[in-house]
C-alpha positions, 0 to 999 in steps of 0.5 A, a space after each residue: 062859738 063864732 061871733 057876729 059883728 055889726 059894722 053899719 055905724 056912721 063915722 060920726 058915731 065911731 068918733 063919738 064912741 072913741 071920745 066916750 071910751 077915752 073919757 071913761 079911761 081917763 076917769 078910771 086912770 084918775 080914780 086909781 092914781 088917787 088911791 095911792 094907799 088903798 087897793 086899786 084893782 085891774 080886772 082883765 077880761 072885764 066883760 067876760 064871765 068871771 071878770 064882769 062879776 069880779 069888777 061889779 063885786 069890787 065896786 060894790 065893796 067900794 074898791 076902786 076898779 079898772 076894767 080892761 078888755 079888748 072892747 067895751 071896758 075902761 081900758 083897751 087891753 089885748 094880749 096880742 098887743 103888748 103896748 096895751 099892758 103899761 097903760 092898763 097897769 099904771 097906778 094899780 096895786 092888784 090884778 085879776 089875771 085872766 089868761 088869753 082864751 082858747 089858746 095853749 101857748 100863752 105862758 110867755 106873753 103872760 110872763 111879759 105882762 107880769 114883768 111889766 106889773 112888777 116894774 110898775 109896782 103892782 103888789 098882788 095878783 089873783 090868777 084864774 087857773 083851772 081845776 086840777 092844774 096843780 097836777 099838770 106838767 110844768 110846761 103846760 101854759 096854766 101851770 107855767 103861769 102858776 109857777 111863774 107867779 110863785 117864783 116872783 118875790 115882789 108879787 104876792 099871789 092867789 090862785 083860783 082853780 074852779 070847776 066847770 062853770 054853771 053859767 056854761 049851761 046858760 051862756 056858752 057851749 052847754 046851753 041847750 039847743 032844741 032842748 038838748 044838752 050835747 057834750 061827750 061826758 057820759 055818766 061822769 059827774 062834775 061839781 059845777 060852780 057858779 061864776 058868782 061864787 068864783 068872783 066872790 072868792 076872787 074879790 076876797 083874795 083881792 080885797 085882803 091879799 095878805 090873808 090869802 097870799 100864796 093860797 090856792 082855792 078850787 071853787 066848786 059847787 056843793 054837789 057833784 052832778 051828772 049832765 042828766 042831773 043838770 038837765 033834770 034841774 033845768 027842766 024843773 026850772 023851765 017847766 019842760 023837758 030838757 035832755 042830755 045827749 052823749 055823743 062821739 067825742 071826735 064828732 063833737 070836737 069836729 063840730 066845735 072846730 067847725 064852729 070856730 074853736 081853734 084845733 089846738 084848743 080842741 085837744 084841751 076840750 078833749 082832755 076836759 071831757 075825757 076827765 069827766 067821762 072817766 069819773 075824775 071830774 071835780 068833787 065838792 069841797 069847802 073852798 068857797 066857804 073858806 075864802 068867803 064865809 058863804 056857802 056855794 050856790 046849789 045848781 037848783 038855785 042857779 037854774 031857778 034864777 037863770 030860767 029866763 035864759 032857757 025860755 
């Protein structure tokens, strides 16, 4: 989706913002440097769907956390600027690794980041991958990062391969427009998972890396739902009819590209939607419970809590 930025701020406000950000960054650095014997976790994508939740849950557990993102976090971090890697990594023991978004060619830059992590003494990494990536070709970016992690002797790691997020319905491309959910997935079903549950699995792996070392979890919801099912449950939550409309996949992809999605990533979306439409979407499993000891969120619960987003 295209983001709009407002630039009408004064020079003095900009200077004040820089001072505030630098102060928070210094405080975050100091917190981590003091915790030499305990976990101090770097959360990448800390303003994003899972990263923000991981950072919050770590802090709630009393685990020192360093938030990193391009804007709005303790530390400026940009995959396109490798000079941001070392400041973000220095003094941390673990990393919640979120790869560059809407790109297909990131394995090399993530490998460079992991080299820096090893050099600076990071001990464990929890990597946000995607459902079914273990079956992908070794040269595909997400699978290449998984294999890279497995080959590094000084880094323990855990992998998260979640199903489609429930929050896609409230925050991104599945959010109803004119009371319609439009995506080319036909009658296929998916075990949609809450980003809160994904974050809980991540925090479990980061908080006790020895227990979860080498483990791969595929967080899912407790039920496989069609998009019609999801629309029905949202309708109940908001008290009006929300409909699902299937459409031609090529037309949908053209619209996504026009909205700002890179054309090469459009092919990723083609594969994802074809997988569900063909009946090969994710299926419920026990991984959320295995990692956290808590049952995963049901879609009806998510819809009831999230209803204000659709009103």
